[in-house]
N, C-alpha and C positions, 0 to 999 in steps of 0.2 A: 649753159650752152651745150650744143650737141657735140658729136664726135669730131675727130680731126681728119677724117678721110674725105677727099673731094673727088669728084668725077670730072675729068676734062678730056674731051676728044677720045673717049673710050678707054682711057687709062685710069688706074686707081693710084692716086698719089697720097702718100702719108706724110703730111707736114707737121705732125706732132714733133716736139723737140727730140732730136735724134739722141739715142744713148751714146754718150761721148766716150771715146777711149781714155783710159788712164795713162798718163804720161810716165808715171812711176809704177807701172804694173808689176815690175820685177822686185819692188821693195815691199815688204809686209806692212800693212797698215796698223793703226793703233786701236781700231774699234771705238766703241763708246757712242755717245749721243751728243750731237751738237745742237745748240739753240733750244735746250730743254726748257728754259725760262728766259724771259726778256733780259734779266740781268746777266745772263751768260754771254751775251753778245753786245759788245760795246764798239762803237765806231766814232772816231774823232777826225773831223776834217783837217787836212793840212792846207792852209790857205796859200794862195799865190802871193798875197801881200796882206798886211795888217792895216786897219783904218788909221788915218793920219791924225785924227783928233779934231779936224775942222772940215766943214763942208756942208752941203745941203742935203746929204743922205745920211740917215740914221742906220747904223750897223748894229745888229743885235746878235750876240753869241748865245744861242739857245741850246737847251738840253731837252730832248723829247723822249717819251715812252708811249708806245702803242698808237702813234699818230704818223701819218705820212707828212712829207715836207710841204706839199700843197695845202693840206688841211691846216697845218700850223700857220702857214703864210696867210691863209684866209682869216684865221683867228687874230693874228697880229694886225691885219688890215682893219678888221672890225674894231679892235681896241683903240686904234689910232684914227678911226673915222675916215678911212681911205678906201678907194676901190681896190679890189683884189689885185689888179695889174700893177699897182704901185709898190707891191712887195715882191722882191726877187730873191734868188738863191743861186749859188754856184753849182751845187750838185744835189740830185734827188737822193734821199735816204729812205730806207725801208720803214715800214710800220713796226716790224718786229725789232726788239732790242732797244738799247739805250744809245742815242746818237747825239753828238754835239756838232753844230755847224753854224755858219753865219747866214743871216738874212739881212736884206737892206730894204729900207723904206724911204721913198722920196717925200720928206715932210720936214717942216720946221719944228714940229712938236717934239718934246722930250718923251722918253719912254716913262710911263707911270711906274715907278720902281716897285711898288707894292703889288702890282698886278701880275698874276700868274694865270695861265689858261689851263684848260682841260688837257692833261697829258704833256704839258711843257712848262718850262720856266726860263726866264731870261737871266743869264749869268753875268752879262756884261753889255753895256751900251756905249757906243763910240760914234763919232762923226767922221765922214769921209767925203772926198770931192766927187766921186763918180758912183754910178749904180753898180751893184754886184750883178754880174752876168754869168750865164751858164758856162762852165769851163774855167772860171776864175779860181782854180785850186790846183795844187800840186799833186794831191793824192789823199789817201785816207790811212789813218792808223787804227788797227784793229786789236782788240783785246778780248779773247774768246776762251770759254771754258768748255772742254769736251768731257762730259761726265762719263765716268766708267772707264775711261782710257787710262792706262797705267804705264806704258812703256815709253819713257821719255827719249831713250836712245833711238828707237824706231822713228819717232817724230823728228828728232834732230837729223837723222840720215835723210829723210824725205825732204826736209827744209833745205838741207845742204845741196841736194840735187837740184831743187828748184831754183835756189839762189845762184847756182853755178850755170845751169843749162836753160833756165827759163820755165815759166808756167804758161800753159796754153791760155790765151786771153779770151776764154769762152764767155759768152753771155750766159748768166745764171738763169735758173728756172723762173724767177720772178719776172723776167722779161716777157714771158710767154702767157701770162695770165693765170688765173685761178685754175682753169680747166686745161691749160696747156694747148689751147687751140687758136690763139691769136694769130699765129702765122697762117693758119688755114683761112681765117677770116680775111687776112691781107690778100691771099691768093684769090678768094672770091671777089674782092673788090676790083681785081684786075680782069674779071670775067673768066677766070680759070677754075671754075667750079662753083659750088653752092655752099652756103653757110646760113644758118637761121638768123644770125645777127647782121647779115650784110645790108639789108635795107636800112636798119637803124644807123649803121656806121656810115652809110652814104649821106645821111642827113646830119650827122654829128661829127664835126671836124676833129674833135678830140679823140673820139673812138677810131676814126679813120687813121689818124696819125699813129695811134697806138698799135693798130693792126699792121700797118705798113712797116712800122719800126720793128715789130716782131718778125715779120717776113724777112726784112733785111738781116736781122740778128740770126735767124735760122740758117740763111744762106751763108752767112759768115762762119757760123759754127761748123757747117758741113764742109766748107773750104778748108778750115784748119784741120778737121778730122781727116780729110783726104790727104793733106800734106803730111800728117803724122803717118798715115798708112803707107805712103809712098816714100818715106824717108826724107822729106823736104821741109821738116819743121825747123831744123837747126842750120840749114844751108839755103843760100839763095838759088833761085831758078833763073835761067836766062830770061830777061824781060821783066823780072820782078820790079815792083815799085818799092824801094827801100826807104825807110824813114831814119833820119839821123837822130841819135840820142835814145833815151829810154822813157821819156816822160810823155810821149805822144804829141809833142809840140814841134819837133824838128821838121825841116823841109823834106819833101819827097824827091827822090831821084831814081832814074832807071838803072837797073843792073845791066850794064853792057858787057862786062867781063867777069864771069863767075870766079875765076882764079884770083882776081884783084879784090873782089868784094867779100869772098868767103871768110878770109881772116878777120875782116872788120865786123862781120856778123858774129863770128865766134867770140869776139871780144865785147859784144854788145855795143859797139860804136854805131851800129845800124841794125835794123831789124826788118824782115819782110813784112809787108802789110797784106791784109785781106780786104775783100769788098764789102762796103756798106752800099749795096746796089742802089742806083738811082741815075737820073738823066745827067747830073753834073759830076758824077764820079769819074775820076781819072782812071783809065783802064791800063793794065799792064800790056806787055807784048810777049811774043814768042811762046815759050813753054809755059810761063806763068799764066798768060791769057788763055791758053788751051786748057789748063787745069780748071780755071774758074768757069770757062764755058761748059765743061763737063758737069760741074755742079748745077749750073742753070738748067742744062738739058735734063738732068736727072730729076729736077723739080718740075719739069714740064713748062719751063719758061724760056724766053728768048731775049736777046738784046733789045728787040723792039718793045717787049713788055716793060722793060726797065724805064723806057722813055715815058711810059704812061703813069709812072709813080708820081710825077709832077712835083709841085712845090712842097707837098707834105712829106716827101722823102727824097730830097735832092741827091743824096749820095755822098760818100766820102770814103777814105781809106782808114783802116784801123790796124794797129800792130797785132801780129798773130801771137806774140808772146810778151810777157812782162816778167820782171824779177822781183820777188819779195825782198825787202831789205830790213835790216835790224831785227831779224827774226830771233825770238827767244822762246824757250820752253821751260815751264816750271811744273814739277810734279807735286800735286796736292792730294790730300786724302780723298777728295771727291772726284778727282780726275786730273787732266792736264790743262794748265793755263798757257795759252799761246798768245804771243803778241808779235805783230809784224806790220809793215807798211806796204801799200801797193799804190801804183800810179793811178791817176784819175781814170774812171771808167772801168777799172778792173774789179772783179767780183771775188769777195772772200770765200764764197761757196765753192769756187773753182779750186781753191787751195784746200779747203776742208775735205772735199771728196777724195783728193789725193792722199790725205792723211788718214781719214777714217777707214775707207775701203770696207765693204764694197759699195755702200750707198749713202749719200747725204742728200 
């Protein structure tokens, strides 16, 4: 695909993923190379629940290498002689690395135990009463090798900071496509510029949703970056929509009194949220609304444009920070072995770039 600049009403807008600030810029990094080989990057889903052992849905605990979650789901559907839509998952996992996660299939058939597919194998098969749906997970456990890194104390200092004060909940580069221009494609779909893939995306709902999701993600990242720049990452703003808890599941409530809510935010009992823009997104008020409006304006968009995102990008709120838990560092001859857990939807690459510095 082409470049990421678009022309709208005489302005030049660059919607390539913004270079994001480092939250731990004052702490030296460990260097090294992350994800040098697939076996260096392991992800294991932390499910919201385990299958009960009885029910009309077949749950499969799979391990995959070099395949995306939808690709493996299609292969499972084919093995069970089912349409693709009959197989579902709780979270999408990248092609790169070794990942373990649950899939579910609505079928009375047992899994043929000897069958393994290209790039995946079934480790366990159980029954459950209901379909596995997107978001039915608590988070993910990561086990990563950073080759060539050698200073475990530096890594521990960074992880301690992130565990205490939070990690920016950035969307990682994989959200923006191979060429980094999916957000610009989303902008073109709103009539705010041109993109060589726009006509195809208008005909293909999957591509349209992908592009609009990337646009939402870029606007969210820019909002978090602005909050960091203005010292509003660790504190609530008047009118903020705060979310209870740390797992992205708690209810939203408006910050009416900063003095009352700031201690709760500091203790991670609540966290500010940022926009996943769309017609059904709940908007903040006051100073928080003003900050988010500035991000929209800088991107050449208006509140009216968000209404046109439609059902393919309805909108939501997303916590601006998360905390890694159970973080450990082991120094090996080939580098540093890291392990940590993150809530659902958080990207390990966001943590890696803080550790490695300057680029992941």
